[in-house]
N, C-alpha and C positions, 0 to 999 in steps of 0.2 A: 504494500500500500504506500502510495506517495502522499504525504501530508502537504496540503496547500500552505503557502507562506502565511496567509491571513489566519489560518487555524493553528499555526505552530505553537504559539505560546499557550493557548488554551489546552491543546493536546498534551503538552509537556506537563502542565499542572494536573491534568486529569486524563490520563491515557485511556483509550478504549479497552475495556476488560478483555476483549477477544484477542487483543494484540499481546503476544508473549515476548517479543523482542523489538527494540527500537534502535535504529541506526541514527546517530546524531553526527552530522559532518558539515564541513564548510570552511571557507577562508577566515571567518570571524571566530578566532579561537576563544575569545571571551564569551561570545554568545553560545558557542558550543558548550563551554563549561557551565554557563548559566542554565541552559536547558537540560543538560545532564543532571545537574543538581536538583532541578524541579522534578524530573522523572524519579530520581531516587527518593526525594521527599514525599512523593505521592504514595510510596510504599512503606518507608521506615521513617521514624522520627530522628534517629541519629545516624547520619551517613558514615560515622566512624565505628559503628557497632560491628565488631568482627564476626559475631554470630549471625547477623542478618544481612551483611554486605560482604560479598566475596569479590575481591579484585583479582583480575587475571590480565596477563599481557598477551599480545598477539603471538609472541614467540612460544609461549607456553601452549597456546591452543594449536599452533602449527605442529608442534611436536606431539601433542596429545589431543586430537580433535574431539574425543569423547568427553573432555574435561568440562565443556560447557553444559552438556546434558547432565553430567554427574553433579555439578554444583547446583543446577536448576532443580534437580530432584531431591537434593539433600534437605533435611529438616533442620530448622534452627533450634538452638538450645533455648528453651523457655517458650517456644512457639512463636507464631507470627510469620507472615510472608517474607520471603527473602528477595534480595537483589543480587544479580550477577553483573558486575561492572567490568566490561572488557575495554581497557584503555589503549589508545594509540593503535587501533585496529588497522590492519593492512590486508592485502589480497591473500596473504598466507592463512588468514583466519576463515576464509570462505568455506572450506571443507567442513570444519566443525560446526559453523553456523548453519550451513545448508542441512546438515544432518539433524540439527536441533529443530529448525523450522519445519522440516519434513515430518517430524514426529515429536512435538513439544511435550516434554515430560515435566512432572512436578508442577508447581504453581508460581515459581519465581519469575520476576520480570528481568529479562536480560537487557542491559543497556550497553550499547556499543558506541564508543567514542572514536571518531576518526577525523583526519584532516580533510582538506579539499579533495573531492572525488569527481572526475569527469564522467560523462554519460557512458563511457565504455567500461567503467569500473565494474568488475564482476560482483564486488561487495555491494555496491549501490544497486545494481540490477537485481541481485538476490532479494533485497528488502523491498524494492519497489514492486516486484512481481508476486511477493508472498502474501497470502491471506492472514498469516500469523505474525507477520513482521511489518514494520512501518519505517519509512525513510523520512527523516526530518532534516531539511537543509537549513544551514545557518549562514545567510549572506549578510554583508555589512549593511548597517543602517544607511538609507539613502535620503535624498531630499524630501521624500514623502513621509518616511517613517521616523526620521530623526527628530523633527520638531515635536511630534506627539510624545516620543520617548522623553524628551527634555521636560515637557510640561508635566507629564505623569510622574516622573521621578521627583521633580521639585515639589509637586503637589503632595506626594507621600511624606515629604518633610515639612508640610504646612506652609509652603511658599507659593505665591503667585509669581508670574514672570511676564515682563513686557514683550511685545512683539520684536522690538529691536534687539533685546537681549537674546531671545530665541534664535533670531537670524545670526547673531554673532556666534553663539554657542554652536549652532549647526555648522558654521564655517570652520570651527576649530576642533570639533569632536566627530566621532563616528567611525574611526578606523577599527576600533575594537570595543565591544559592548562593555566589558569589564572596566576598561580605561574610562569610557564615557561615564559610567555610573560612579566610578571613583572620583572623577573630577566634579561631578554634580553633587556628590556628598560633601566634598571639600567646600564647594560653593555654598551649600546649605548651612554648613557649620560656620562658615565665615559670615553669612548674612544673619543667621539666627532666627529671623522671622520677617514677616511683611511681604514686600514685593521686590523681586530681583529686577533691577534696571540695567541698562547697557553698561553704565560705569562699574556696577558691581561685577558683572560678567568679565569685563576687561581687566579689572583689578585682580580677580581671583583665578581665572582660567586663561593662561597664556597660550602660546602656540604649542600645546601639548600633543596635538594629533598629527604627529609625523611632520614636523617642520621641514625636515630634510627632504621629504617627498615633495613638499611644496617647492622647495628650492630646486629639486630635479626638474619639475615641470616649468618653472619660470626660467631657469637657465637654459633649458632645451629650446623654449620658444624664443629666447633672446639670441640664441646661437653662441652663447658663451661657453666654449668647450672646456676650458680649465675649471670654471665654476661648476659645470655639469659633472665633470669627473669627480670633483671633491664631494658634491652633494650625493652622487650615486654611491660612492664608497662609504660615506657617513650613514646613509640609509641602511645599507647592508650591515654595517657594524652595529647599528641600533636594533637589529633584529628583523628588518624587512626581508621578504623573500624576493627573488628576481622578477616576479610578476607585478609586485606592488608599484615599483617605479613606472612600469609601463602603464598601469591603470591610472596612476596619479597624473601622468602626462596626458592620457586619453581624456580624463575628465576636464583637464585644463583646456585642451584643444577643442573639445566639444563646446565649452563655454565661449571660446573665441569664435567658433563657427556660428554660434547663435547670434552674436552681435555684429559679425562681419558685414560690412556694407550698410549698416543702419544709418538712416538719415540724421538721427540724433544719437550719437554714440554714448554720450554721458547718460541719457535716459535709458538706453538699452542695457547698459552695464548696471545701472541701479535696479533694474527689474530682475536681474539674475538671482536665482535662489538655489542653494544658499548664496548669500551675497559675497562679493569679492572683499577680502579683508582690506580695511581702509589703507593700510600701509602699502599694499600691493596695487592699489587702483591705478596710480600713474603708470606703473610698469605694464600693467595689463592693458591699459588704454593704448599705450604706444605699440604694443604687440598687435592689438586688434586693428590699428591703423596700417600696420606694415604687412600683415598676412592677408592673402586673398582667400576667398572661399575654396578655390580649386587647390591651392597649396595646403590648406588646412585639411581638406578631404584626403589628400595624399598622405599627409602625416598620420591621420587616423588609420588609414589602410596599413601603413608600415607598422604601427603599434599593434593592430589586431593580428597581422601576420606573425609578428614576433612572439606574441603571447601563444599563438597556436604552435609555433616551433618549440617554444619552451616546454609546452605540455606534451608534445608528441614525438620529438625527434631523438631524445636521449642525449643530445649534444649539450655542452656546458651552458647551463641556463643563464648564469651571470654574463657570460660573453655575448650571448644572443641579445639579452636585454640591453646591455651597454652599447652594443654595435647599432641597434635600432635607434636608440636615443641620440647617439652621436651622428648618425646619418641625417636625422631630422634637424638637429642643431646646425649641421654643416649647410643645410638647404635654407636656413632661416634668413628671410630678408633683413632682419635686424642685424644679423652678423655682417652682412655686406655694408650696412650703414655704420657699424662700429669700427670698421677698418680705417 
């Protein structure tokens, strides 16, 4: 069964009783962990209870495929339903999971935590096609979901928030659900109560959502090769995977494409959501004036092709990502003007 994104949070809090195993996967590791936690909490009060929560690794299951069924069938000391938590699952766990889903034993809920999986993944296909299993994808919060998350999280802390503050927070957060919630909790503690205004958001939440990725995108569009190389290296050192700089650049070029050729560029930029961070507006405007719609479309094609190669060719992912960004930067009309 494939769970629709709009139903994902509700399902994680209260999974269908007929579902015996849930695969939670995706690029947002914080959201993966949050939904795994919700699934475990739907069965047990204490996720650290060793009698009711059995943690397994993918390598254990690969060596002993029957381990999942054995743990699912085991009775807990003192009674109560159990959880079998398979962490960092990979394709090597498919055999054991397939056997369990084909004949679910016991009454435990099996929660399978995995990283990003493409549509060809056998692990993902197994859960999407199973009547006893469910696949729950965790994608990064976007321009539609992030403002609601910000409002809801701050409301839980007894705070209202202005529209300007929401726009600013949406431009700075969203790369990882746990980071987003952590920053919003910090903001709530800082504010204490009342209404969060733009000044409060700027004071408390800095450029915490991958500033280096923003630098990658800006340097790429500027055609500043040395700055791009530094920003790319820093992003990887800070934990970004090779796909993330490509996607950050793609989001940036999509925004440039939206305003390219506008009769009133300032108004078009102001209408973008999430908004362009005020410090970057002059730079963004200069890029929008320099790049043509055709050249922006080509840049987006290069980025999409590079992401496909990263995921499918087996070639060094960092080299593919860096080469694509450098190719776009070398074509930048801003680079020609900088000489």
